[in-house]
DRENVOVO-538063 format. One record per atom (N, C-alpha, C, O): residue number from 1; residue in three letters; atom name; x, y, z. Coordinates in nm, 4 decimals, always signed. Each point is the difference from the previous one (the first is absolute). Layout:
+-----+---------+-------+----------+----------+----------+
| num | residuo | atomo |       xx |       yy |       zz |
+-----+---------+-------+----------+----------+----------+
| NUM |     ALA |    CA |        X |        Y |        Z |
...
+-----+---------+-------+----------+----------+----------+
END
This chain:
+-----+---------+-------+----------+----------+----------+
| num | residuo | atomo |       xx |       yy |       zz |
+-----+---------+-------+----------+----------+----------+
|   1 |     MET |     N |  +0.1321 |  -0.1071 |  +0.0045 |
|   1 |     MET |    CA |  -0.1307 |  +0.0942 |  +0.0061 |
|   1 |     MET |     C |  +0.0897 |  +0.1129 |  -0.0142 |
|   1 |     MET |     O |  +0.1111 |  -0.0168 |  +0.0503 |
|   2 |     GLU |     N |  -0.1310 |  +0.1172 |  -0.1014 |
|   2 |     GLU |    CA |  +0.0998 |  +0.1459 |  -0.0344 |
|   2 |     GLU |     C |  -0.0664 |  +0.0787 |  +0.0702 |
|   2 |     GLU |     O |  -0.1208 |  +0.0234 |  -0.0059 |
|   3 |     GLN |     N |  +0.2154 |  +0.0284 |  +0.0887 |
|   3 |     GLN |    CA |  -0.0719 |  +0.1220 |  +0.0929 |
|   3 |     GLN |     C |  +0.0068 |  +0.1267 |  -0.0961 |
|   3 |     GLN |     O |  +0.0606 |  +0.0095 |  -0.1067 |
|   4 |     GLN |     N |  -0.1461 |  +0.0945 |  +0.1785 |
|   4 |     GLN |    CA |  -0.0119 |  +0.1027 |  -0.0925 |
|   4 |     GLN |     C |  +0.1293 |  +0.1102 |  +0.0827 |
|   4 |     GLN |     O |  -0.0226 |  +0.0124 |  +0.1203 |
|   5 |     ARG |     N |  +0.1134 |  +0.0427 |  -0.1568 |
|   5 |     ARG |    CA |  +0.1199 |  +0.0765 |  +0.0656 |
|   5 |     ARG |     C |  -0.0697 |  +0.1579 |  -0.0653 |
|   5 |     ARG |     O |  -0.0424 |  +0.0175 |  -0.1142 |
|   6 |     ILE |     N |  +0.0470 |  +0.0696 |  +0.2110 |
|   6 |     ILE |    CA |  -0.0203 |  +0.1487 |  -0.0687 |
|   6 |     ILE |     C |  +0.1552 |  +0.0870 |  +0.0626 |
|   6 |     ILE |     O |  +0.0975 |  -0.0605 |  +0.0446 |
|   7 |     SER |     N |  -0.1069 |  +0.1837 |  -0.0542 |
|   7 |     SER |    CA |  +0.0924 |  +0.0739 |  +0.0217 |
|   7 |     SER |     C |  -0.0976 |  +0.0974 |  +0.0509 |
|   7 |     SER |     O |  -0.1113 |  +0.0078 |  -0.0520 |
|   8 |     VAL |     N |  +0.1485 |  +0.0719 |  +0.1571 |
|   8 |     VAL |    CA |  -0.0545 |  +0.1104 |  +0.0626 |
|   8 |     VAL |     C |  +0.1034 |  +0.1043 |  +0.0892 |
|   8 |     VAL |     O |  +0.0901 |  -0.0458 |  +0.0703 |
|   9 |     GLU |     N |  -0.1134 |  +0.1751 |  -0.0819 |
|   9 |     GLU |    CA |  +0.0593 |  +0.0960 |  +0.0473 |
|   9 |     GLU |     C |  -0.0661 |  +0.0393 |  +0.0915 |
|   9 |     GLU |     O |  -0.1221 |  -0.0137 |  -0.0080 |
|  10 |     GLY |     N |  +0.1830 |  +0.0780 |  +0.1297 |
|  10 |     GLY |    CA |  -0.0340 |  +0.0918 |  +0.1201 |
|  10 |     GLY |     C |  +0.0794 |  +0.0841 |  +0.0660 |
|  10 |     GLY |     O |  +0.1223 |  -0.0088 |  -0.0114 |
|  11 |     SER |     N |  -0.1760 |  +0.0938 |  +0.0828 |
|  11 |     SER |    CA |  +0.1104 |  +0.0936 |  +0.0467 |
|  11 |     SER |     C |  +0.0888 |  -0.0594 |  +0.1395 |
|  11 |     SER |     O |  +0.0961 |  +0.0469 |  +0.0609 |
|  12 |     ASP |     N |  -0.1841 |  -0.1824 |  -0.0413 |
|  12 |     ASP |    CA |  +0.0733 |  -0.0572 |  +0.1142 |
|  12 |     ASP |     C |  -0.0809 |  -0.1513 |  +0.0208 |
|  12 |     ASP |     O |  -0.1205 |  -0.0138 |  -0.0213 |
|  13 |     LEU |     N |  +0.2177 |  -0.1025 |  +0.0700 |
|  13 |     LEU |    CA |  -0.0428 |  -0.0969 |  +0.0219 |
|  13 |     LEU |     C |  -0.1358 |  -0.0398 |  +0.0103 |
|  13 |     LEU |     O |  -0.0254 |  -0.1021 |  -0.0639 |
|  14 |     ALA |     N |  -0.0845 |  +0.1612 |  +0.1359 |
|  14 |     ALA |    CA |  -0.0961 |  -0.0118 |  +0.0568 |
|  14 |     ALA |     C |  -0.1466 |  +0.0562 |  -0.1166 |
|  14 |     ALA |     O |  -0.1175 |  -0.0365 |  -0.0038 |
|  15 |     ALA |     N |  +0.1812 |  +0.1194 |  -0.0634 |
|  15 |     ALA |    CA |  -0.0792 |  +0.0420 |  -0.1194 |
|  15 |     ALA |     C |  +0.0270 |  -0.0766 |  -0.1380 |
|  15 |     ALA |     O |  -0.0840 |  -0.0034 |  -0.0899 |
|  16 |     ALA |     N |  +0.2048 |  -0.0554 |  +0.0824 |
|  16 |     ALA |    CA |  +0.0035 |  -0.1063 |  -0.1086 |
|  16 |     ALA |     C |  -0.0597 |  -0.0730 |  +0.0079 |
|  16 |     ALA |     O |  -0.0630 |  -0.0356 |  -0.0996 |
|  17 |     VAL |     N |  +0.0442 |  -0.0422 |  +0.2459 |
|  17 |     VAL |    CA |  -0.0437 |  -0.1371 |  +0.0481 |
|  17 |     VAL |     C |  -0.1486 |  -0.0318 |  -0.0217 |
|  17 |     VAL |     O |  -0.0625 |  -0.1010 |  -0.0324 |
|  18 |     GLU |     N |  +0.0217 |  +0.2652 |  +0.0722 |
|  18 |     GLU |    CA |  -0.1145 |  +0.0171 |  -0.0458 |
|  18 |     GLU |     C |  -0.1095 |  +0.0011 |  -0.1254 |
|  18 |     GLU |     O |  -0.1149 |  -0.0392 |  -0.0204 |
|  19 |     LYS |     N |  +0.1959 |  +0.0918 |  -0.0341 |
|  19 |     LYS |    CA |  -0.0125 |  +0.0192 |  -0.1556 |
|  19 |     LYS |     C |  -0.0531 |  -0.1783 |  -0.0805 |
|  19 |     LYS |     O |  -0.0962 |  -0.0526 |  -0.0558 |
|  20 |     ALA |     N |  +0.2722 |  +0.0131 |  +0.1125 |
|  20 |     ALA |    CA |  -0.0019 |  -0.1575 |  -0.0530 |
|  20 |     ALA |     C |  -0.1108 |  -0.0766 |  +0.0016 |
|  20 |     ALA |     O |  -0.0640 |  -0.0569 |  -0.0884 |
|  21 |     CYS |     N |  +0.0499 |  +0.0686 |  +0.2426 |
|  21 |     CYS |    CA |  -0.1618 |  -0.0924 |  +0.0597 |
|  21 |     CYS |     C |  -0.1682 |  +0.0734 |  -0.0708 |
|  21 |     CYS |     O |  -0.1132 |  -0.0478 |  +0.0071 |
|  22 |     GLU |     N |  +0.1580 |  +0.1684 |  -0.0672 |
|  22 |     GLU |    CA |  -0.1224 |  +0.0229 |  -0.0996 |
|  22 |     GLU |     C |  -0.0049 |  -0.0136 |  -0.1042 |
|  22 |     GLU |     O |  -0.1061 |  -0.0094 |  -0.0619 |
|  23 |     GLN |     N |  +0.1953 |  +0.0053 |  +0.0221 |
|  23 |     GLN |    CA |  +0.0599 |  -0.0351 |  -0.1352 |
|  23 |     GLN |     C |  -0.0381 |  -0.1803 |  +0.0006 |
|  23 |     GLN |     O |  -0.0728 |  -0.0466 |  -0.0876 |
|  24 |     LEU |     N |  +0.1193 |  -0.0214 |  +0.1730 |
|  24 |     LEU |    CA |  -0.0467 |  -0.1279 |  -0.0252 |
|  24 |     LEU |     C |  -0.0790 |  -0.0614 |  +0.0460 |
|  24 |     LEU |     O |  -0.0034 |  -0.1226 |  +0.0106 |
|  25 |     ASP |     N |  -0.0840 |  +0.2121 |  +0.0289 |
|  25 |     ASP |    CA |  -0.1623 |  -0.0248 |  +0.1019 |
|  25 |     ASP |     C |  +0.0550 |  -0.0793 |  +0.1150 |
|  25 |     ASP |     O |  -0.0420 |  -0.1156 |  +0.0058 |
|  26 |     LEU |     N |  +0.1281 |  +0.1533 |  +0.0880 |
|  26 |     LEU |    CA |  +0.0324 |  -0.1054 |  +0.0850 |
|  26 |     LEU |     C |  -0.0495 |  +0.0626 |  +0.1607 |
|  26 |     LEU |     O |  +0.0194 |  +0.1179 |  +0.0296 |
|  27 |     ALA |     N |  -0.0793 |  -0.2080 |  +0.0568 |
|  27 |     ALA |    CA |  -0.0558 |  +0.0400 |  +0.0897 |
|  27 |     ALA |     C |  +0.0876 |  +0.0901 |  +0.1188 |
|  27 |     ALA |     O |  -0.0490 |  +0.0673 |  +0.0907 |
|  28 |     GLY |     N |  +0.2090 |  -0.0908 |  -0.1250 |
|  28 |     GLY |    CA |  +0.0705 |  +0.0604 |  +0.1296 |
|  28 |     GLY |     C |  +0.1279 |  -0.0542 |  -0.0510 |
|  28 |     GLY |     O |  +0.0179 |  -0.0881 |  -0.0841 |
|  29 |     ARG |     N |  +0.0828 |  +0.1705 |  +0.1638 |
|  29 |     ARG |    CA |  +0.1425 |  -0.0394 |  -0.0114 |
|  29 |     ARG |     C |  +0.0476 |  -0.1102 |  -0.0046 |
|  29 |     ARG |     O |  +0.0921 |  -0.0351 |  -0.0738 |
|  30 |     HIS |     N |  -0.1614 |  -0.0438 |  +0.1679 |
|  30 |     HIS |    CA |  +0.0441 |  -0.1491 |  +0.0242 |
|  30 |     HIS |     C |  -0.0001 |  -0.0637 |  -0.1222 |
|  30 |     HIS |     O |  +0.0946 |  -0.0785 |  -0.0065 |
|  31 |     GLU |     N |  -0.1620 |  +0.0804 |  -0.0923 |
|  31 |     GLU |    CA |  -0.0206 |  -0.0385 |  -0.1197 |
|  31 |     GLU |     C |  +0.0904 |  +0.0422 |  -0.0984 |
|  31 |     GLU |     O |  -0.0117 |  -0.0413 |  -0.1154 |
|  32 |     LEU |     N |  +0.0820 |  +0.1029 |  +0.1415 |
|  32 |     LEU |    CA |  +0.0794 |  +0.0576 |  -0.1078 |
|  32 |     LEU |     C |  +0.1611 |  -0.0574 |  +0.0182 |
|  32 |     LEU |     O |  +0.0521 |  -0.0212 |  +0.1095 |
|  33 |     GLU |     N |  -0.0001 |  +0.0055 |  -0.2140 |
|  33 |     GLU |    CA |  +0.1684 |  +0.0111 |  +0.0059 |
|  33 |     GLU |     C |  +0.0653 |  +0.0735 |  -0.0841 |
|  33 |     GLU |     O |  -0.0140 |  -0.0139 |  -0.1215 |
|  34 |     TYR |     N |  +0.0875 |  +0.0948 |  +0.1711 |
|  34 |     TYR |    CA |  +0.1486 |  +0.0992 |  -0.1285 |
|  34 |     TYR |     C |  +0.1156 |  -0.0091 |  +0.0427 |
|  34 |     TYR |     O |  +0.0527 |  -0.0703 |  +0.0862 |
|  35 |     GLU |     N |  -0.0046 |  +0.1760 |  -0.1786 |
|  35 |     GLU |    CA |  +0.1493 |  -0.0106 |  +0.0108 |
|  35 |     GLU |     C |  +0.0149 |  +0.1415 |  -0.0557 |
|  35 |     GLU |     O |  -0.0862 |  +0.0327 |  -0.0815 |
|  36 |     PHE |     N |  +0.1943 |  +0.0696 |  +0.1155 |
|  36 |     PHE |    CA |  +0.0419 |  +0.1045 |  -0.0328 |
|  36 |     PHE |     C |  +0.0261 |  -0.0319 |  -0.1206 |
|  36 |     PHE |     O |  -0.0118 |  -0.1154 |  -0.0414 |
|  37 |     ASP |     N |  +0.0646 |  +0.2504 |  -0.0562 |
|  37 |     ASP |    CA |  +0.0207 |  +0.0413 |  -0.1297 |
|  37 |     ASP |     C |  +0.1424 |  +0.0566 |  +0.0504 |
|  37 |     ASP |     O |  -0.0138 |  +0.1197 |  +0.0248 |
|  38 |     LYS |     N |  +0.1078 |  -0.1508 |  -0.0077 |
|  38 |     LYS |    CA |  +0.1135 |  +0.0345 |  +0.0645 |
|  38 |     LYS |     C |  +0.0835 |  +0.1246 |  -0.0951 |
|  38 |     LYS |     O |  +0.0736 |  +0.0907 |  +0.0390 |
|  39 |     GLU |     N |  -0.1238 |  -0.1325 |  -0.1946 |
|  39 |     GLU |    CA |  +0.0629 |  +0.1043 |  -0.1002 |
|  39 |     GLU |     C |  -0.0946 |  +0.1042 |  +0.0013 |
|  39 |     GLU |     O |  +0.0284 |  +0.1010 |  -0.0643 |
|  40 |     HIS |     N |  -0.1527 |  -0.1066 |  +0.1348 |
|  40 |     HIS |    CA |  -0.0430 |  +0.1420 |  +0.0063 |
|  40 |     HIS |     C |  +0.0462 |  +0.0980 |  +0.0922 |
|  40 |     HIS |     O |  +0.0040 |  +0.1225 |  -0.0121 |
|  41 |     PHE |     N |  +0.0303 |  -0.1965 |  +0.1064 |
|  41 |     PHE |    CA |  +0.1239 |  +0.0819 |  +0.1228 |
|  41 |     PHE |     C |  +0.0980 |  +0.0673 |  -0.0897 |
|  41 |     PHE |     O |  -0.0062 |  +0.1212 |  -0.0204 |
|  42 |     ARG |     N |  +0.0926 |  -0.1946 |  -0.0311 |
|  42 |     ARG |    CA |  +0.1128 |  +0.0048 |  -0.0605 |
|  42 |     ARG |     C |  +0.0057 |  +0.1550 |  -0.1325 |
|  42 |     ARG |     O |  +0.0696 |  +0.0935 |  -0.0397 |
|  43 |     ASN |     N |  -0.1700 |  -0.1477 |  +0.0260 |
|  43 |     ASN |    CA |  -0.0355 |  +0.1594 |  -0.1078 |
|  43 |     ASN |     C |  -0.0479 |  +0.1216 |  +0.0656 |
|  43 |     ASN |     O |  -0.0399 |  +0.0988 |  -0.0617 |
|  44 |     GLY |     N |  +0.0456 |  -0.1098 |  +0.1949 |
|  44 |     GLY |    CA |  +0.0192 |  +0.1558 |  +0.0716 |
|  44 |     GLY |     C |  -0.1884 |  +0.0244 |  +0.0142 |
|  44 |     GLY |     O |  -0.0459 |  +0.1115 |  +0.0249 |
|  45 |     ALA |     N |  -0.0539 |  -0.2484 |  -0.0479 |
|  45 |     ALA |    CA |  -0.1204 |  +0.0344 |  +0.0621 |
|  45 |     ALA |     C |  -0.0375 |  +0.0610 |  +0.1265 |
|  45 |     ALA |     O |  +0.0635 |  -0.0301 |  +0.1010 |
|  46 |     ASP |     N |  -0.1665 |  +0.1182 |  -0.0953 |
|  46 |     ASP |    CA |  -0.0368 |  +0.0088 |  +0.1669 |
|  46 |     ASP |     C |  -0.1490 |  -0.0518 |  +0.0220 |
|  46 |     ASP |     O |  -0.0827 |  +0.0493 |  +0.0766 |
|  47 |     THR |     N |  +0.0611 |  -0.1941 |  -0.1868 |
|  47 |     THR |    CA |  -0.0799 |  -0.0534 |  +0.0382 |
|  47 |     THR |     C |  -0.0162 |  -0.1589 |  +0.0328 |
|  47 |     THR |     O |  +0.0919 |  -0.0570 |  -0.0589 |
|  48 |     LEU |     N |  -0.1565 |  -0.0185 |  +0.1156 |
|  48 |     LEU |    CA |  +0.0234 |  -0.1339 |  +0.0123 |
|  48 |     LEU |     C |  -0.0867 |  -0.0980 |  -0.1372 |
|  48 |     LEU |     O |  -0.1174 |  +0.0167 |  -0.0330 |
|  49 |     LEU |     N |  +0.2034 |  -0.1056 |  -0.0214 |
|  49 |     LEU |    CA |  -0.0330 |  -0.1119 |  -0.1163 |
|  49 |     LEU |     C |  +0.0003 |  -0.1487 |  +0.0555 |
|  49 |     LEU |     O |  +0.0958 |  -0.0679 |  +0.0370 |
|  50 |     LEU |     N |  -0.2456 |  +0.0342 |  -0.0425 |
|  50 |     LEU |    CA |  -0.0188 |  -0.1263 |  +0.0411 |
|  50 |     LEU |     C |  -0.0404 |  -0.0720 |  -0.1037 |
|  50 |     LEU |     O |  -0.0918 |  +0.0425 |  -0.0702 |
|  51 |     HIS |     N |  +0.1691 |  -0.1938 |  +0.0367 |
|  51 |     HIS |    CA |  -0.0547 |  -0.0782 |  -0.0529 |
|  51 |     HIS |     C |  -0.0961 |  -0.1142 |  +0.1026 |
|  51 |     HIS |     O |  +0.0517 |  -0.0733 |  +0.0843 |
|  52 |     ALA |     N |  -0.1719 |  +0.0783 |  -0.1088 |
|  52 |     ALA |    CA |  -0.0936 |  -0.0877 |  +0.0763 |
|  52 |     ALA |     C |  -0.0754 |  -0.0854 |  -0.0524 |
|  52 |     ALA |     O |  -0.0295 |  +0.0102 |  -0.1190 |
|  53 |     TRP |     N |  -0.0123 |  -0.1010 |  +0.1879 |
|  53 |     TRP |    CA |  -0.0851 |  -0.1155 |  -0.0552 |
|  53 |     TRP |     C |  -0.0569 |  -0.1120 |  +0.1428 |
|  53 |     TRP |     O |  +0.0484 |  -0.0177 |  +0.1118 |
|  54 |     GLN |     N |  -0.1644 |  -0.0380 |  -0.1768 |
|  54 |     GLN |    CA |  -0.0759 |  -0.0573 |  +0.1201 |
|  54 |     GLN |     C |  +0.0801 |  -0.1148 |  +0.0686 |
|  54 |     GLN |     O |  +0.0642 |  -0.0794 |  -0.0688 |
|  55 |     LYS |     N |  -0.0674 |  +0.0726 |  +0.1798 |
|  55 |     LYS |    CA |  +0.0802 |  -0.1508 |  +0.0466 |
|  55 |     LYS |     C |  -0.0881 |  -0.0795 |  -0.0352 |
|  55 |     LYS |     O |  -0.1161 |  +0.0153 |  -0.0377 |
|  56 |     ASP |     N |  +0.2092 |  -0.1408 |  +0.0599 |
|  56 |     ASP |    CA |  -0.0357 |  -0.1580 |  -0.0688 |
|  56 |     ASP |     C |  -0.1151 |  -0.0326 |  +0.0970 |
|  56 |     ASP |     O |  +0.0234 |  +0.0113 |  +0.1204 |
|  57 |     PRO |     N |  -0.1347 |  -0.0472 |  -0.1578 |
|  57 |     PRO |    CA |  -0.1349 |  -0.0775 |  +0.0735 |
|  57 |     PRO |     C |  +0.0444 |  -0.0467 |  +0.1467 |
|  57 |     PRO |     O |  -0.0445 |  +0.0428 |  +0.1064 |
|  58 |     ARG |     N |  +0.1562 |  -0.1542 |  -0.1284 |
|  58 |     ARG |    CA |  +0.0234 |  -0.0452 |  +0.0963 |
|  58 |     ARG |     C |  +0.0665 |  +0.0126 |  +0.1164 |
|  58 |     ARG |     O |  -0.0080 |  -0.0748 |  +0.0975 |
|  59 |     THR |     N |  +0.1075 |  +0.2211 |  -0.1171 |
|  59 |     THR |    CA |  +0.0435 |  +0.0703 |  +0.0808 |
|  59 |     THR |     C |  -0.0839 |  +0.1042 |  +0.0562 |
|  59 |     THR |     O |  +0.0385 |  +0.0487 |  +0.1063 |
|  60 |     LEU |     N |  -0.1566 |  -0.0011 |  -0.1628 |
|  60 |     LEU |    CA |  -0.0757 |  +0.0855 |  +0.0556 |
|  60 |     LEU |     C |  -0.1072 |  -0.0796 |  +0.0645 |
|  60 |     LEU |     O |  -0.0720 |  +0.0665 |  +0.0746 |
|  61 |     ALA |     N |  +0.0471 |  -0.1772 |  -0.0837 |
|  61 |     ALA |    CA |  -0.0641 |  -0.1175 |  +0.0834 |
|  61 |     ALA |     C |  +0.0659 |  +0.0169 |  +0.1495 |
|  61 |     ALA |     O |  -0.0621 |  +0.0340 |  +0.1007 |
|  62 |     ALA |     N |  +0.1933 |  -0.0636 |  -0.1084 |
|  62 |     ALA |    CA |  +0.1072 |  -0.0269 |  +0.1164 |
|  62 |     ALA |     C |  -0.0390 |  +0.1351 |  +0.1112 |
|  62 |     ALA |     O |  -0.0363 |  -0.0009 |  +0.1176 |
|  63 |     VAL |     N |  +0.0674 |  +0.1339 |  -0.2331 |
|  63 |     VAL |    CA |  -0.0047 |  +0.1457 |  +0.0573 |
|  63 |     VAL |     C |  -0.1589 |  -0.0136 |  +0.0780 |
|  63 |     VAL |     O |  -0.0238 |  +0.0391 |  +0.1142 |
|  64 |     GLN |     N |  -0.0546 |  -0.0910 |  -0.1883 |
|  64 |     GLN |    CA |  -0.1337 |  +0.0457 |  +0.0590 |
|  64 |     GLN |     C |  -0.0563 |  -0.0677 |  +0.1215 |
|  64 |     GLN |     O |  -0.0853 |  +0.0390 |  +0.0797 |
|  65 |     SER |     N |  +0.1488 |  -0.1409 |  -0.0852 |
|  65 |     SER |    CA |  -0.0514 |  -0.1448 |  +0.1200 |
|  65 |     SER |     C |  +0.1252 |  +0.0849 |  +0.1030 |
|  65 |     SER |     O |  -0.0189 |  -0.0406 |  +0.1147 |
|  66 |     SER |     N |  +0.1137 |  +0.1218 |  -0.1161 |
|  66 |     SER |    CA |  +0.0896 |  +0.0797 |  +0.1177 |
|  66 |     SER |     C |  -0.1027 |  +0.1359 |  +0.0454 |
|  66 |     SER |     O |  -0.0090 |  +0.0651 |  +0.1041 |
|  67 |     MET |     N |  -0.0470 |  -0.0600 |  -0.2090 |
|  67 |     MET |    CA |  -0.0590 |  +0.1212 |  +0.0689 |
|  67 |     MET |     C |  -0.1005 |  -0.0370 |  +0.0400 |
|  67 |     MET |     O |  -0.0434 |  +0.0760 |  +0.0865 |
|  68 |     ASP |     N |  -0.0321 |  -0.1768 |  -0.1113 |
|  68 |     ASP |    CA |  -0.1545 |  -0.0340 |  +0.0651 |
|  68 |     ASP |     C |  +0.0601 |  -0.0420 |  +0.1767 |
|  68 |     ASP |     O |  -0.0519 |  +0.0449 |  +0.1022 |
|  69 |     LEU |     N |  +0.1643 |  -0.1347 |  -0.1071 |
|  69 |     LEU |    CA |  +0.0495 |  -0.0500 |  +0.1367 |
|  69 |     LEU |     C |  +0.0690 |  +0.1580 |  +0.0937 |
|  69 |     LEU |     O |  +0.0062 |  +0.0087 |  +0.1226 |
|  70 |     VAL |     N |  +0.0305 |  +0.0814 |  -0.2053 |
|  70 |     VAL |    CA |  +0.0294 |  +0.1187 |  +0.1162 |
|  70 |     VAL |     C |  -0.1241 |  +0.0533 |  +0.0381 |
|  70 |     VAL |     O |  -0.0263 |  +0.0146 |  +0.1193 |
|  71 |     ALA |     N |  -0.0819 |  +0.0273 |  -0.2407 |
|  71 |     ALA |    CA |  -0.1103 |  +0.0450 |  +0.0409 |
|  71 |     ALA |     C |  -0.0888 |  -0.0818 |  +0.1505 |
|  71 |     ALA |     O |  -0.0705 |  +0.0511 |  +0.0870 |
|  72 |     GLY |     N |  +0.1063 |  -0.1693 |  -0.1054 |
|  72 |     GLY |    CA |  -0.1019 |  -0.0925 |  +0.0942 |
|  72 |     GLY |     C |  +0.1126 |  +0.0330 |  +0.1536 |
|  72 |     GLY |     O |  -0.0535 |  -0.0010 |  +0.1109 |
|  73 |     PHE |     N |  +0.2001 |  +0.0271 |  -0.1234 |
|  73 |     PHE |    CA |  +0.0243 |  +0.0634 |  +0.1128 |
|  73 |     PHE |     C |  -0.0160 |  +0.0909 |  +0.0900 |
|  73 |     PHE |     O |  +0.0089 |  +0.0030 |  +0.1228 |
|  74 |     LEU |     N |  -0.0400 |  +0.0883 |  -0.2237 |
|  74 |     LEU |    CA |  -0.0400 |  +0.1242 |  +0.0179 |
|  74 |     LEU |     C |  -0.1468 |  +0.0401 |  +0.0316 |
|  74 |     LEU |     O |  -0.0297 |  +0.1185 |  +0.0154 |
+-----+---------+-------+----------+----------+----------+
END
């Protein structure tokens, strides 16, 4: 299964992650994986560029289980 990968730019990490979640139609950052575009910084940019994609469904299931466990403790 081919995962959709997108590139998003933001003024900071939170803004870029939020844009990525919106574009990929994800419920939250826990469903997102990303990597920084280091060349973007080397070229003197004052913004952050991320390449983002949805987490693998198996990883996402493990994350959801962990979140449910923590919520149960709280």
